[in-house]
C-alpha positions in Angstrom: -5.7 -34.1 12.1 -2.9 -31.5 12.0 -3.3 -27.9 11.0 -1.1 -24.7 11.4 1.1 -24.9 14.6 0.5 -22.4 17.2 3.6 -23.1 19.7 2.9 -21.7 23.5 5.4 -19.9 25.1 6.9 -22.3 28.2 4.8 -23.1 31.0 1.7 -21.7 29.3 0.1 -24.9 28.6 -1.0 -25.9 31.8 -4.9 -24.1 31.0 -5.0 -26.0 28.6 -4.0 -29.5 30.5 -7.5 -27.5 32.4 -9.7 -28.1 29.8 -9.7 -24.5 29.4 -11.0 -23.5 26.1 -9.0 -20.0 25.1 -5.3 -19.3 24.8 -4.6 -15.4 25.5 -2.0 -13.7 22.6 0.5 -13.0 25.2 0.9 -17.6 25.7 2.1 -17.4 21.9 6.2 -18.6 21.1 5.3 -18.6 17.4 3.3 -18.7 14.4 3.7 -21.2 11.3 4.1 -18.9 8.2 0.6 -17.9 7.1 -1.8 -18.4 9.4 -4.6 -16.2 8.6 -7.8 -14.7 11.2 -9.9 -18.5 11.0 -7.8 -20.8 10.3 -7.8 -23.9 11.7 -4.6 -24.5 14.3 -3.5 -27.4 16.4 -1.8 -25.7 19.5 1.5 -26.9 20.5 3.7 -27.0 23.9 7.1 -26.0 24.3 7.7 -29.1 24.6 6.3 -29.3 21.4 3.2 -31.7 22.8 -0.4 -31.4 21.0 -2.6 -29.8 23.1 -5.6 -29.7 20.2 -7.5 -28.3 17.3 -8.9 -24.6 17.2 -9.6 -21.5 15.8 -7.6 -18.6 15.5 -8.0 -15.3 15.3 -6.4 -12.0 16.6 -7.1 -10.2 19.3 -6.3 -10.8 23.1 -7.9 -14.3 22.4 -5.9 -15.7 20.1 -7.1 -19.6 19.4 -10.9 -20.8 20.9 -9.8 -24.5 21.7 -12.7 -27.0 19.7 -11.0 -30.0 20.9 -8.0 -31.4 23.8 -7.1 -34.1 20.9 -6.1 -34.5 16.9 -9.9 -34.7 15.9 -10.4 -33.6 12.5 -12.6 -29.9 12.6 -14.9 -31.4 9.6 -18.5 -32.1 9.1 -18.8 -35.2 10.7 -17.0 -33.2 13.5 -20.2 -30.3 13.6 -23.2 -32.7 13.0 -21.7 -35.1 16.6 -20.8 -31.6 18.6 -24.8 -30.1 17.5 -26.5 -33.5 18.4 -24.8 -33.7 21.4 -26.7 -29.8 22.0 -29.6 -31.6 21.0 -30.1 -34.2 23.0 -29.2 -32.6 26.4 -32.3 -29.8 24.9 -34.1 -33.2 24.8 -33.2 -34.8 28.1 -34.4 -31.1 29.6 -38.0 -31.2 27.9 -37.4 -28.5 26.5 -38.5 -30.4 23.0 -42.0 -30.2 23.1 -45.1 -28.9 21.7 -45.9 -25.9 23.9 -42.3 -25.4 23.7 -40.6 -24.7 20.5 -37.8 -22.2 22.1 -34.7 -22.8 23.2 -31.3 -22.1 23.3 -28.9 -25.1 21.1 -26.1 -23.8 21.3 -24.7 -22.1 23.9 -20.8 -21.4 22.7 -18.1 -22.8 25.1 -20.7 -24.0 27.4 -21.3 -26.7 24.1 -17.9 -26.8 23.3 -18.3 -25.1 20.7 -16.7 -21.7 21.9 -17.5 -18.1 20.0 -21.0 -19.8 18.2 -24.8 -19.3 19.0 -27.9 -20.9 18.1 -31.4 -20.7 19.0 -34.2 -21.8 17.6 -38.1 -20.5 17.3 -40.8 -23.0 15.7 -38.5 -24.1 13.1 -36.2 -21.4 12.4 -32.4 -21.6 13.9 -31.2 -18.3 14.2 -27.1 -18.6 14.1 -24.4 -16.4 15.4 -21.0 -16.2 14.7 -18.4 -14.0 17.7 -15.5 -15.6 15.9 -14.0 -15.6 12.2 -13.4 -19.3 12.2 -16.9 -20.0 12.5 -17.8 -17.3 10.5 -16.5 -19.4 7.7 -17.8 -23.2 8.4 -21.1 -21.2 8.7 -22.1 -23.1 6.0 -21.3 -26.9 7.5 -23.1 -25.5 10.3 -25.9 -24.4 9.0 -26.6 -27.8 6.7 -25.8 -30.4 10.2 -28.6 -28.1 11.3 -31.3 -28.9 8.8 -29.7 -32.8 9.7 -31.2 -32.6 13.7 -33.7 -35.5 14.9 -37.2 -34.7 14.9 -36.8 -32.3 11.5 -36.0 -29.6 14.4 -35.1 -26.8 12.0 -36.1 -26.4 8.5 -34.5 -23.1 8.0 -31.3 -21.1 9.2 -30.7 -17.5 9.5 -27.3 -16.0 10.2 -27.2 -12.9 12.3 -23.5 -11.7 12.8 -23.3 -8.2 11.3 -23.0 -7.2 15.3 -21.1 -10.2 16.9 -18.3 -10.6 14.7 -14.9 -8.9 16.1 -14.6 -5.7 13.5 -10.5 -5.4 12.6 -11.5 -9.1 10.7 -13.2 -7.5 7.9 -15.4 -10.1 6.8 -18.7 -7.9 5.9 -21.0 -10.6 7.1 -24.6 -10.4 5.6 -27.7 -11.1 8.2 -29.4 -13.3 5.7 -31.2 -16.9 5.1 -28.4 -19.6 4.9 -31.3 -22.7 4.5 -34.7 -22.2 3.9 -36.5 -18.7 4.0 -38.7 -16.8 6.4 -42.1 -19.0 6.7 -43.5 -17.6 10.4 -42.1 -15.5 13.2 -44.1 -17.0 16.5 -42.5 -18.9 18.4 -44.1 -20.7 21.6 -42.4 -20.5 25.2 -44.2 -23.0 28.1 -47.7 -22.4 25.8 -47.6 -18.9 25.4 -46.7 -17.4 22.0 -44.2 -14.4 20.9 -43.3 -12.4 18.3 -39.6 -13.0 17.6 -38.0 -10.3 15.9 -34.9 -12.4 14.7 -34.0 -9.5 11.7 -34.0 -6.2 12.9 -34.5 -7.5 16.8 -31.8 -8.0 19.9 -30.1 -10.6 19.9 -31.5 -13.4 18.1 -35.3 -11.3 18.8 -35.6 -13.4 21.9 -34.4 -13.7 25.6 -34.8 -17.6 25.9 -32.3 -17.1 29.5 -35.5 -15.9 31.3 -37.5 -18.6 30.3 -37.1 -20.1 34.1 -37.3 -16.6 35.6 -40.2 -16.1 33.7 -42.0 -18.8 35.1 -41.4 -18.0 38.6 -42.6 -14.6 38.6 -45.9 -16.4 36.8 -45.4 -17.7 40.3 -45.5 -14.6 42.4 -47.6 -12.6 40.2 -51.6 -13.0 41.6 -53.4 -10.2 42.3 -50.5 -7.8 42.4 -49.5 -4.5 40.7 -46.3 -5.5 38.2 -44.0 -3.0 36.8 -42.1 -4.7 34.2 -38.7 -2.6 33.4 -37.2 -3.0 30.3 -39.8 -5.1 29.2 -38.1 -5.2 25.5 -41.0 -8.3 23.5 -42.8 -8.4 27.2 -41.6 -12.0 28.3 -41.9 -11.4 31.8 -45.7 -9.1 31.7 -47.7 -11.8 29.5 -45.7 -14.6 32.1 -47.5 -12.1 34.8 -50.3 -11.6 32.9 -50.9 -15.4 33.4 -50.1 -16.0 36.7 -53.2 -13.5 38.0 -51.7 -10.5 37.7 -54.2 -7.8 38.4 -52.6 -5.0 36.3 -49.3 -5.2 34.3 -47.4 -2.0 32.8 -44.9 -3.0 30.5 -41.8 0.3 29.9 -38.9 0.8 27.0 -37.8 3.4 25.9 -38.0 2.1 22.6 -41.3 2.1 20.4 -40.5 -0.6 18.4 -40.1 -3.0 21.5 -43.2 -1.2 23.2 -45.3 -2.1 19.9 -43.9 -5.9 20.2 -45.1 -6.1 23.3 -48.4 -5.0 23.1 -48.5 -7.6 20.0 -46.8 -10.2 22.2 -49.8 -9.6 24.8 -52.9 -9.3 22.5 -51.7 -13.2 20.6 -51.8 -14.0 24.4 -54.5 -11.9 26.4 -56.8 -10.4 23.4 -58.4 -7.6 24.4 -56.7 -7.9 28.2 -57.5 -4.8 29.9 -54.9 -5.0 32.8 -52.0 -4.3 30.4 -50.6 -1.3 29.2 -47.6 -0.6 27.2 -45.6 2.8 27.2 -42.1 4.0 25.8 -40.0 6.1 28.2 -36.7 6.5 29.9 -36.7 3.6 32.8 -35.0 5.9 35.3 -37.4 9.2 34.4 -40.4 6.5 35.2 -39.1 5.8 37.9 -38.5 9.0 38.9 -42.2 9.7 38.5 -44.5 7.3 39.3 -45.8 7.0 42.6 -44.4 5.2 45.7 -46.6 2.5 46.5 -48.2 2.0 42.5 -46.4 -1.7 41.8 -46.2 -4.2 44.2 -43.8 -6.4 42.1 -40.8 -4.9 39.9 -38.9 -6.3 37.3 -34.8 -4.5 36.8 -34.0 -6.6 33.5 -31.9 -4.0 31.5 -29.4 -4.3 28.9 -25.7 -5.2 30.0 -24.4 -2.1 31.7 -20.7 -3.2 31.3 -19.5 -4.6 28.4 -16.0 -4.9 29.5 -14.4 -4.6 33.2 -13.1 -1.2 31.9 -17.0 0.0 32.8 -17.1 -1.7 36.1 -17.4 1.0 38.0 -19.9 2.7 36.8 -22.2 -0.1 35.9 -21.9 -0.2 39.6 -23.2 2.2 40.6 -26.1 2.3 37.6 -26.8 -0.8 38.9 -27.4 0.5 42.6 -28.7 3.7 41.4 -31.5 2.0 39.8 -32.4 -0.6 42.3 -32.3 2.3 45.1 -35.3 3.8 42.9 -37.2 0.2 42.7 -36.8 -0.3 47.1 -38.1 2.9 47.8 -40.6 2.6 45.5 -41.9 -0.3 46.8 -44.5 -0.9 49.5 -44.3 -2.9 52.6 -44.4 -6.5 51.6 -43.4 -6.1 47.5 -41.5 -8.0 45.2 -38.4 -6.9 42.8 -37.2 -9.0 40.8 -33.7 -7.6 39.8 -31.8 -8.8 36.9 -27.6 -8.0 35.8 -26.8 -9.6 32.4 -23.0 -8.3 32.3 -20.4 -10.7 32.2 -17.9 -7.9 33.7 -20.0 -8.1 36.7 -19.9 -11.0 39.2 -22.6 -12.3 41.0 -20.7 -11.1 44.7 -20.7 -7.5 42.9 -24.0 -7.6 42.1 -25.3 -8.5 45.2 -23.2 -5.6 46.6 -24.4 -3.1 44.3 -28.4 -4.4 44.8 -27.1 -4.1 48.8 -26.0 -1.4 49.0 -29.6 0.3 47.4 -31.0 -1.2 49.8 -29.2 -0.1 52.4 -29.5 3.3 51.5 -33.4 3.3 51.2 -33.2 2.1 54.4 -35.6 -0.6 54.0 -35.5 -4.2 55.6 -35.1 -6.7 52.9 -34.8 -10.2 52.5 -33.2 -12.6 49.8 -36.5 -14.9 48.3 -34.3 -16.3 45.2 -31.4 -16.2 44.2 -31.5 -17.0 40.1 -29.0 -17.8 37.2 -29.4 -19.1 33.5 -31.1 -21.8 32.5 -30.1 -25.5 31.7 -29.7 -24.5 27.8 -27.4 -22.3 27.9 -25.0 -24.6 29.9 -21.7 -23.1 32.0 -18.8 -25.3 30.9 -17.2 -26.4 34.7 -13.3 -25.7 32.9 -14.9 -22.2 31.5 -16.2 -20.2 34.8 -16.6 -17.2 32.4 -19.4 -18.4 30.7 -22.0 -17.8 33.8 -23.2 -14.7 33.1 -26.7 -13.8 34.0 -27.5 -13.0 37.9 -30.9 -12.9 39.7 -32.6 -11.6 42.6 -36.1 -11.8 43.8 -36.4 -9.5 47.5 -39.3 -9.0 49.6 -39.2 -5.8 50.9 -40.9 -4.9 53.9 
C-alpha cells in the first residue's frame, strides 16, 4: 500500500535499513503536496526505493515507521500488532488471576511507535504520543476490545498531556469504549487503586513491578522509607515482606491519600505504615541519621530533555548523597532514574560521586531496569529509560 510520499536525502536511508523506526526532519529531501500532520506516508530513498510506511508529524522526528515494507496500516494491522503484544504478555506470565495490571503496548518496543497502553483490571488506558496514533485511536480501541479472553472491557483515552501541543489537536481525556466500573487492580496479589482520570502517566507505574518484588525480598525486619512514593507501590510490597515499619513520603497530599488508601486495601488497620506529605529533600535533611535502614529513591524524571542533563545529574548526586549519608552501616538503598536523557553510565557516575562525597564504602548488589512488558526494540536503544541500583552501604 503506497501513501503520500516522503523522499529522503541521498544516504539518509541507512538507519531505516537497520530498522530504526524514526525518520528525522533533517533527512528529508521533499514531501508530496498536501501532507498534513498525522497522515500515513510512504518513505522512499533518493533512488526511489520504498523503505516502509509510517505516521508523519511536524518536528524533529518527522516520521515514526510502522512497517518496513508496503503493508497497509488499517484495522487489521492494529489488531495483529495488539494481539502479538498480548501473546507476549501471556508468555511472560503476566495474565493471571492474581495479576491484572501490566503494560500491553510499549511504543517502539512493541512496533507501535507513539502508542502506550496499560491494562488495569479490564480497563485499557491508552496514550497517544503522536498525531497519527491520535487519529487512529478509535480503530485501536475497537481492536483492544477484541483481544483474547475478554481482556479489555473499557478503553480510556488519556492524551491531553502527551501529544505535541503544536499539533493543535485538543484531545479530550474520556472513555472511547465502555465506562468506569472499578479503579482497583491487582499486581502480584496486591491490590491498588489506579487514578487514570487525574493521576500521573496512566495512573500507576507498572514499570517498577519487578523491582518492587525485589524490595519485598529485602524488607523483612527493616525500617523502610519510600521517598517520592506516589501511590505507595514500594510501600505495600515492603509491608508484605515483613518490614518493621514503612514511612511513605511525597510532596503531593493527593498522592499521600492514595497511598494510605492502597495500604488500607491490603493491610487494614496496620500501624506499621505512616504517610507524610513533604518535600523529599527537606524530609531527608531533617530526619535523624540511622532512622531507616532501607531507603527507596524513585523520583520523577529530573531531565526530560538533553538540555537539562547537567542539572539533572547534579540533582541525582545531591539526592543520593543525602540518603547515603543518613543510612546506618548495613543499610540498603534502592535508587532509580526514569529520565530517558540520562543513560546508565551517567546515572551510575552520579551515584558513585554521591557515595564518594559521603566517604562511605558502598557495594552494588543489583543493577535494575524496566520489566519485560516494557520491551526494548533492539533497533531502537532509546527505548531503554529506567535505571536502578541496589546499594549496600557500610
